[in-house]
KOLPAFI-403779 format. One record per residue (C-alpha): residue number from 1; x, y, z; residue in three letters. Coordinates in steps of 0.02 Angstrom, whole numbers, plus 50000, padded with zeros to 5 digits. Layout:
residues N
 volo    px    py    pz zaro
  NUM     X     Y     Z  ALA
...
END
This chain:
residues 144
 volo    px    py    pz zaro
    1 56463 50289 55883  MET
    2 56586 50184 55805  LYS
    3 56457 50072 55734  ILE
    4 56356 50210 55652  THR
    5 56511 50285 55568  ALA
    6 56553 50137 55507  ALA
    7 56384 50082 55444  ARG
    8 56382 50271 55368  LEU
    9 56539 50234 55274  THR
   10 56496 50053 55218  LEU
   11 56334 50130 55141  LEU
   12 56383 50288 55060  SER
   13 56545 50144 54969  CYS
   14 56396 50038 54903  ALA
   15 56295 50206 54836  LEU
   16 56453 50256 54755  THR
   17 56487 50087 54688  LEU
   18 56313 50057 54631  SER
   19 56322 50222 54520  ALA
   20 56467 50152 54439  CYS
   21 56377 50001 54375  GLN
   22 56338 50013 54201  PRO
   23 56131 50027 54161  HIS
   24 56082 49975 53998  THR
   25 55899 50014 53932  SER
   26 55758 49907 53914  ASP
   27 55758 49929 53712  ALA
   28 55956 49893 53707  THR
   29 55931 49740 53838  ALA
   30 55801 49666 53728  GLN
   31 55902 49686 53585  GLN
   32 56042 49613 53654  HIS
   33 55928 49452 53720  PHE
   34 55871 49441 53548  ILE
   35 56041 49450 53451  CYS
   36 56134 49330 53577  GLN
   37 55972 49201 53568  SER
   38 55969 49219 53384  LEU
   39 56176 49180 53383  ILE
   40 56192 49030 53517  GLU
   41 56024 48942 53425  GLY
   42 56129 48949 53261  PHE
   43 56284 48902 53373  LEU
   44 56189 48754 53439  LYS
   45 56103 48672 53271  THR
   46 56282 48685 53187  GLN
   47 56352 48591 53364  HIS
   48 56471 48722 53393  LEU
   49 56421 48754 53589  SER
   50 56600 48758 53636  GLN
   51 56610 48947 53563  TYR
   52 56560 49066 53715  LYS
   53 56533 49238 53709  LEU
   54 56678 49332 53715  TRP
   55 56657 49511 53670  HIS
   56 56524 49661 53631  ILE
   57 56552 49811 53521  GLU
   58 56497 49949 53544  PRO
   59 56470 49892 53734  ALA
   60 56303 49870 53803  LEU
   61 56291 50040 53878  GLN
   62 56271 50127 53717  HIS
   63 56126 50129 53620  ALA
   64 56153 50045 53447  ALA
   65 56051 49975 53308  SER
   66 56224 49874 53262  TYR
   67 56343 49778 53365  ARG
   68 56478 49642 53335  ARG
   69 56457 49488 53421  TYR
   70 56630 49417 53440  ILE
   71 56618 49207 53511  TYR
   72 56812 49116 53579  GLN
   73 56812 48924 53569  ALA
   74 56835 48872 53746  GLN
   75 56945 48735 53777  VAL
   76 56899 48575 53875  SER
   77 57012 48435 53958  ASN
   78 56895 48287 53859  ASN
   79 56926 48399 53691  MET
   80 57052 48325 53591  ASN
   81 57051 48427 53427  LEU
   82 57032 48599 53412  LEU
   83 56935 48713 53303  PRO
   84 57014 48792 53155  ARG
   85 56960 48955 53220  GLN
   86 56980 48994 53392  GLN
   87 56866 49162 53377  LYS
   88 56698 49170 53270  LEU
   89 56612 49352 53233  ALA
   90 56423 49401 53218  PHE
   91 56349 49567 53178  ASN
   92 56187 49589 53213  CYS
   93 56107 49727 53163  GLU
   94 55918 49795 53223  GLN
   95 55830 49862 53052  LEU
   96 55688 49913 53139  SER
   97 55590 49902 53306  THR
   98 55521 49713 53263  ARG
   99 55644 49651 53121  GLN
  100 55836 49588 53161  PHE
  101 55973 49530 53034  GLN
  102 56143 49409 53081  ILE
  103 56271 49412 52977  GLN
  104 56435 49303 52987  PHE
  105 56587 49402 52970  SER
  106 56787 49385 52992  ASP
  107 56846 49391 53170  PRO
  108 57014 49469 53094  ALA
  109 56941 49635 53048  GLN
  110 56897 49749 53180  GLN
  111 56751 49821 53110  HIS
  112 56694 49696 52948  ALA
  113 56533 49700 52864  THR
  114 56428 49536 52862  GLY
  115 56477 49433 52733  THR
  116 56352 49305 52744  ASN
  117 56196 49327 52788  HIS
  118 56135 49175 52905  LEU
  119 55982 49227 52996  LEU
  120 55828 49353 52987  SER
  121 55690 49374 53135  LEU
  122 55538 49459 53106  GLN
  123 55436 49486 53266  LEU
  124 55247 49509 53254  PRO
  125 55134 49652 53300  GLU
  126 55127 49688 53492  PRO
  127 54941 49654 53467  LYS
  128 54977 49497 53371  GLN
  129 55100 49428 53506  MET
  130 54959 49444 53645  LYS
  131 54878 49328 53547  GLN
  132 55027 49216 53547  LEU
  133 55057 49219 53714  THR
  134 55002 49061 53787  ALA
  135 54986 49106 53974  TYR
  136 54939 49276 54069  ALA
  137 54980 49321 54232  LEU
  138 54809 49376 54311  SER
  139 54804 49540 54412  SER
  140 54682 49474 54548  SER
  141 54713 49284 54635  ASN
  142 54549 49195 54602  THR
  143 54538 49061 54740  GLY
  144 54485 48913 54635  ASN
END
């Protein structure tokens, strides 16, 4: 009896805690994936891989066409030189369902507008995207 009550209590706690977890929509998750990939690709090409994502405004739980990504320099033991700027800020704006724009902004200003346009991405139409995809998952197994 005690074991069943303990299991029931544990199950109710788990359900309660899982309900408190933040949820993001598929569109927000896709937007975040694209924005973060563009920013981190830019950092990598500029040999600035010591910067790691530190903060996103507004949080991913809120739908927004504009997000501010703040990256902070990570100090490691083998780095003798510290970067001039401890933080870098990027504005990612989703102009349409298929168009994204990345701008560099001043990390010291809380709601700064982008000052330097860095990257733009125009995704192909969904029909073109299917043609560009190299592999497709088959719905049935063909025993080749």
